[in-house]
SEMI-853908 format. One record per residue: residue in three letters; z, x, y of N, C-alpha, C in turn; residue number from 1. Coordinates in pm, 1 decimal. Layout:
N
TILO   code        n.Z        n.X        n.Y       ca.Z       ca.X       ca.Y        c.Z        c.X        c.Y   pos
TILO    Ala          Z          X          Y          Z          X          Y          Z          X          Y   NUM
...
This chain:
114
TILO   code        n.Z        n.X        n.Y       ca.Z       ca.X       ca.Y        c.Z        c.X        c.Y   pos
TILO    Met      698.8     2391.5    -1507.6      782.2     2314.8    -1598.3      891.9     2246.4    -1518.0     1
TILO    Leu      915.0     2120.6    -1548.5     1016.9     2043.4    -1479.2     1151.1     2056.0    -1550.2     2
TILO    Asn     1259.5     2055.0    -1471.1     1391.9     2052.1    -1532.4     1422.1     1907.0    -1574.0     3
TILO    Pro     1530.2     1883.2    -1647.5     1557.5     1747.1    -1697.0     1571.1     1641.8    -1586.6     4
TILO    Gln     1634.4     1676.8    -1474.8     1648.9     1580.9    -1365.0     1513.1     1549.0    -1302.1     5
TILO    Gln     1429.8     1651.7    -1284.5     1296.5     1629.9    -1229.6     1213.4     1544.2    -1324.3     6
TILO    Arg     1217.7     1574.7    -1453.2     1143.6     1496.7    -1553.4     1187.7     1351.3    -1549.4     7
TILO    Ala     1319.2     1326.6    -1538.7     1370.8     1189.4    -1532.2     1316.0     1117.0    -1409.4     8
TILO    Ala     1309.4     1185.6    -1296.6     1255.4     1125.2    -1174.1     1107.2     1092.7    -1190.0     9
TILO    Val     1032.8     1182.9    -1250.8      888.8     1161.4    -1271.7      865.3     1041.1    -1362.1    10
TILO    Glu      942.8     1027.8    -1466.9      919.5      923.7    -1566.6      983.4      789.2    -1532.6    11
TILO    Tyr     1073.1      786.5    -1433.7     1138.6      661.3    -1395.0     1037.1      569.1    -1327.0    12
TILO    Cys     1023.8      447.4    -1378.2      925.3      353.3    -1323.3      982.3      212.3    -1309.5    13
TILO    Asp     1114.0      198.1    -1300.8     1176.5       66.4    -1295.8     1217.8       23.6    -1156.0    14
TILO    Gly     1159.6       81.5    -1052.8     1192.2       44.9     -915.8     1193.2      166.7     -827.1    15
TILO    Pro     1238.6      147.8     -703.8     1241.7      260.3     -609.3     1332.2      372.7     -659.1    16
TILO    Leu     1300.4      492.7     -616.3     1378.3      610.0     -654.9     1386.4      703.5     -535.3    17
TILO    Leu     1504.9      745.5     -500.8     1525.7      838.8     -390.6     1556.6      975.8     -448.6    18
TILO    Val     1479.5     1075.4     -407.6     1501.0     1212.7     -452.6     1552.2     1292.3     -333.5    19
TILO    Leu     1675.4     1338.6     -342.6     1735.8     1420.1     -237.2     1760.9     1559.2     -292.3    20
TILO    Ala     1707.7     1659.5     -223.4     1726.3     1797.4     -269.2     1694.3     1891.7     -154.5    21
TILO    Gly     1742.6     2012.4     -164.4     1721.6     2112.4      -60.6     1581.2     2170.5      -61.8    22
TILO    Ala     1555.4     2251.5       39.5     1425.4     2317.5       52.4     1398.8     2406.2      -68.7    23
TILO    Gly     1275.7     2402.2     -116.7     1236.8     2488.4     -227.8     1287.3     2444.9     -363.8    24
TILO    Ser     1339.0     2323.2     -372.5     1397.9     2276.9     -498.6     1298.0     2204.4     -589.0    25
TILO    Gly     1177.3     2179.3     -540.4     1075.5     2115.9     -623.3     1047.3     1970.1     -593.1    26
TILO    Lys     1083.1     1923.2     -473.3     1057.4     1782.8     -439.5      907.9     1751.2     -440.0    27
TILO    Thr      827.5     1838.3     -380.3      683.0     1814.7     -377.3      627.2     1814.3     -518.6    28
TILO    Arg      676.2     1900.7     -601.5      631.2     1904.1     -740.8      665.2     1773.6     -811.3    29
TILO    Val      785.9     1723.3     -788.2      825.7     1596.2     -849.0      732.4     1484.5     -802.4    30
TILO    Ile      702.2     1481.0     -673.9      615.3     1375.5     -621.0      475.3     1384.5     -680.7    31
TILO    Thr      418.8     1503.9     -684.6      282.6     1517.2     -737.0      278.0     1491.5     -887.7    32
TILO    Glu      380.4     1535.0     -959.1      387.4     1505.3    -1102.5      403.3     1354.8    -1124.7    33
TILO    Lys      479.8     1290.1    -1036.9      498.7     1144.7    -1045.9      365.7     1073.1    -1024.7    34
TILO    Ile      287.7     1118.0     -926.4      155.8     1059.1     -901.7       69.6     1071.5    -1026.9    35
TILO    Ala       64.2     1190.4    -1083.5      -16.5     1212.5    -1204.1       33.5     1126.4    -1319.9    36
TILO    His      164.6     1114.4    -1334.5      223.2     1031.8    -1440.5      182.3      885.3    -1423.4    37
TILO    Leu      191.1      835.5    -1300.6      156.3      695.8    -1275.0        9.6      667.4    -1305.1    38
TILO    Val      -77.1      760.9    -1270.7     -221.1      741.4    -1292.5     -258.2      762.7    -1439.1    39
TILO    Ala     -215.7      875.4    -1496.2     -258.9      911.7    -1631.4     -186.7      834.2    -1741.5    40
TILO    Arg      -58.1      808.7    -1723.4       18.6      747.5    -1832.2       48.4      599.3    -1810.5    41
TILO    Lys       63.3      560.2    -1685.0       93.4      419.5    -1655.6      -30.2      343.1    -1609.8    42
TILO    His     -142.4      413.2    -1597.9     -272.0      354.0    -1563.8     -271.6      280.4    -1429.8    43
TILO    Leu     -194.6      330.6    -1336.3     -193.8      275.6    -1201.3     -316.1      328.3    -1127.3    44
TILO    Ala     -384.8      242.3    -1057.6     -502.5      283.9     -981.5     -459.7      377.8     -869.1    45
TILO    Pro     -525.1      492.0     -853.9     -488.3      587.2     -748.3     -489.7      525.6     -608.5    46
TILO    Gly     -575.8      427.8     -586.4     -582.3      361.6     -456.2     -458.6      280.1     -422.7    47
TILO    Lys     -371.0      260.1     -519.2     -245.7      186.4     -498.5     -129.1      279.0     -466.2    48
TILO    Ile     -156.2      409.2     -456.7      -50.5      508.4     -435.4      -61.7      566.9     -295.3    49
TILO    Ala       52.1      573.7     -226.3       58.6      638.7      -95.4      170.9      742.1      -98.6    50
TILO    Ala      138.4      863.4      -60.3      237.0      971.3      -48.3      238.1     1011.9       98.5    51
TILO    Ile      348.3      986.5      166.1      356.5     1004.4      310.7      451.6     1119.2      342.5    52
TILO    Thr      408.7     1208.7      431.7      487.5     1326.1      468.1      505.8     1332.2      619.3    53
TILO    Phe      577.9     1433.6      664.7      598.9     1451.6      808.0      497.1     1545.0      871.5    54
TILO    Thr      442.8     1639.0      796.1      352.4     1737.8      856.4      215.8     1738.0      788.6    55
TILO    Asn      114.2     1778.5      865.2      -20.7     1790.8      810.0      -23.9     1894.3      698.5    56
TILO    Lys       51.4     2002.6      716.0       55.4     2107.9      614.5      108.9     2053.0      482.4    57
TILO    Ala      216.6     1976.3      489.8      275.1     1918.4      368.5      179.5     1818.3      304.0    58
TILO    Ala      111.1     1739.1      384.4       14.6     1642.4      330.7     -100.3     1714.5      261.3    59
TILO    Arg     -149.5     1819.3      323.4     -259.6     1897.5      265.1     -216.7     1958.9      131.1    60
TILO    Glu      -97.3     2018.3      130.2      -45.4     2080.4        7.8      -25.4     1976.3     -102.5    61
TILO    Met       28.8     1861.0      -65.2       52.8     1756.9     -164.2      -79.6     1705.7     -221.7    62
TILO    Arg     -179.8     1685.6     -136.5     -310.4     1639.2     -184.5     -372.1     1742.6     -278.9    63
TILO    Glu     -363.9     1870.4     -241.2     -420.5     1976.0     -326.6     -353.4     1978.5     -463.4    64
TILO    Arg     -221.8     1970.0     -464.2     -148.9     1972.1     -591.7     -180.8     1849.4     -676.3    65
TILO    Ala     -182.0     1732.7     -613.0     -212.1     1609.5     -686.3     -354.5     1613.1     -741.0    66
TILO    Thr     -446.8     1666.0     -662.9     -586.0     1676.1     -707.7     -597.2     1765.1     -830.7    67
TILO    Arg     -528.9     1879.6     -827.8     -532.0     1969.9     -944.0     -474.5     1902.9    -1068.5    68
TILO    Leu     -361.0     1836.1    -1052.4     -298.4     1769.0    -1167.1     -386.9     1657.6    -1221.9    69
TILO    Leu     -440.8     1576.1    -1132.7     -524.5     1465.3    -1177.8     -653.1     1514.6    -1242.0    70
TILO    Ala     -707.9     1624.3    -1192.0     -829.5     1680.7    -1251.6     -803.5     1723.7    -1395.7    71
TILO    Arg     -683.7     1775.5    -1421.9     -648.1     1817.2    -1558.4     -617.1     1698.3    -1648.9    72
TILO    Gln     -554.6     1595.7    -1590.6     -506.0     1485.3    -1673.9     -600.4     1365.0    -1679.7    73
TILO    Thr     -679.9     1345.1    -1576.2     -773.8     1232.0    -1575.4     -910.0     1282.5    -1528.3    74
TILO    Ser     -932.0     1272.5    -1396.9    -1056.6     1324.1    -1339.0    -1031.7     1364.3    -1194.8    75
TILO    Ala    -1110.9     1456.6    -1145.8    -1096.9     1501.4    -1007.0    -1125.6     1386.8     -911.1    76
TILO    Asp    -1210.3     1293.5     -952.4    -1244.3     1179.9     -866.6    -1124.4     1089.4     -840.0    77
TILO    Ala    -1029.6     1084.9     -931.5     -913.5      997.3     -916.3     -837.4     1028.2     -788.3    78
TILO    Ala     -829.4     1153.9     -751.3     -752.3     1193.8     -633.1     -814.7     1144.9     -503.3    79
TILO    Gln     -944.2     1119.1     -503.4    -1011.0     1075.8     -380.6     -957.1      942.6     -330.1    80
TILO    Ala     -909.3      857.7     -419.7     -860.1      725.7     -381.0     -715.2      726.8     -333.8    81
TILO    Leu     -644.0      837.6     -352.7     -504.4      846.9     -308.7     -495.2      844.9     -156.6    82
TILO    Thr     -387.0      787.6     -105.4     -353.1      801.2       35.7     -243.1      905.8       43.4    83
TILO    Val     -276.8     1022.0       96.2     -180.2     1130.0      116.1     -196.5     1173.6      260.8    84
TILO    Cys      -96.4     1142.8      343.5     -109.7     1172.1      486.3       28.0     1174.5      552.3    85
TILO    Thr       28.0     1198.1      682.2      152.6     1195.2      758.8      183.6     1051.3      799.8    86
TILO    Phe      307.4     1029.4      843.4      345.0      898.3      896.4      254.1      860.9     1013.1    87
TILO    His      223.3      959.0     1097.5      137.9      933.2     1213.6       -2.7      892.3     1171.5    88
TILO    Ala      -58.8      961.6     1073.6     -193.4      928.7     1026.2     -196.4      790.2      962.4    89
TILO    Leu      -90.9      754.0      890.0      -84.9      621.5      829.7      -79.1      514.1      938.7    90
TILO    Gly        2.0      537.9     1040.6        8.9      444.3     1153.1     -126.1      427.3     1220.4    91
TILO    Leu     -196.5      537.8     1240.7     -329.6      532.4     1301.1     -425.5      453.4     1213.1    92
TILO    Lys     -415.7      472.7     1082.7     -503.1      399.5      989.8     -479.6      248.9     1002.2    93
TILO    Phe     -352.7      207.4     1011.7     -322.2       64.9     1030.7     -381.4       14.2     1161.8    94
TILO    Leu     -365.2       91.7     1268.5     -420.6       51.4     1397.9     -572.3       37.5     1391.9    95
TILO    Gln     -638.1      128.9     1323.2     -783.8      122.6     1311.8     -827.8       -0.9     1234.1    96
TILO    Ile     -753.8      -36.7     1132.2     -788.5     -154.9     1053.1     -760.9     -282.9     1131.6    97
TILO    Glu     -647.8     -288.1     1200.1     -604.4     -409.5     1269.6     -628.1     -404.0     1420.5    98
TILO    His     -721.6     -323.5     1465.2     -743.9     -303.7     1608.7     -767.4     -434.4     1683.0    99
TILO    Ala     -845.9     -525.5     1627.1     -877.9     -650.4     1696.1     -753.3     -736.0     1717.2   100
TILO    Ala     -666.9     -744.4     1617.1     -544.4     -823.7     1627.8     -450.9     -768.3     1734.5   101
TILO    Leu     -468.1     -640.9     1765.5     -383.1     -575.6     1865.0     -448.8     -568.6     2002.4   102
TILO    Gly     -568.4     -623.9     2013.5     -638.8     -620.6     2141.2     -701.1     -485.8     2172.7   103
TILO    Leu     -723.3     -404.6     2071.1     -785.2     -273.3     2090.1     -932.7     -280.6     2053.5   104
TILO    Lys    -1012.2     -198.4     2119.0    -1154.3     -191.1     2086.9    -1174.2     -101.0     1965.7   105
TILO    Arg    -1278.4     -131.8     1889.3    -1314.7      -46.5     1775.9    -1343.2       93.7     1828.8   106
TILO    Gly    -1296.0      195.4     1757.7    -1319.9      333.0     1799.5    -1229.0      379.0     1912.7   107
TILO    Phe    -1117.3      308.8     1934.6    -1022.9      348.9     2039.2     -974.9      491.7     2016.1   108
TILO    Ser     -923.5      553.5     2119.4     -871.8      690.6     2109.9     -721.8      691.9     2132.1   109
TILO    Val     -656.4      783.8     2065.5     -513.7      806.2     2084.7     -499.4      942.9     2148.8   110
TILO    Leu     -429.1      948.5     2259.3     -408.4     1074.6     2329.2     -268.6     1126.6     2301.3   111
TILO    Asp     -256.6     1258.3     2292.1     -124.2     1317.9     2278.0      -97.7     1408.5     2397.5   112
TILO    Ala       16.5     1470.8     2399.1       57.7     1552.5     2513.6      -29.1     1675.7     2532.0   113
TILO    Asp      -98.1     1719.3     2428.7     -182.7     1837.5     2439.1     -310.5     1801.7     2509.1   114
């Protein structure tokens, strides 16, 4: 159950919204509820939604929560079109799409310190 401030954030659709709160306060819940609200009540196509996080763990958790909510409110298939990933994964996706414009070969590799 959402508190009144969380509910207001979920239902607000008149422009950008910044949610600032401490750890464990329900930010991920607000985001996933917002995704479900946009898809189920505002009829926004899931493919038009991007939820970007800092860690793979957070992205995985957010996708799982959004999938559960969408399965209850619309269909489990709706979640497949969502973009839920880290900033790094989103950057890589852009590079893969625009590789030719950047002078990169298709299927290029990105190396990290490990």
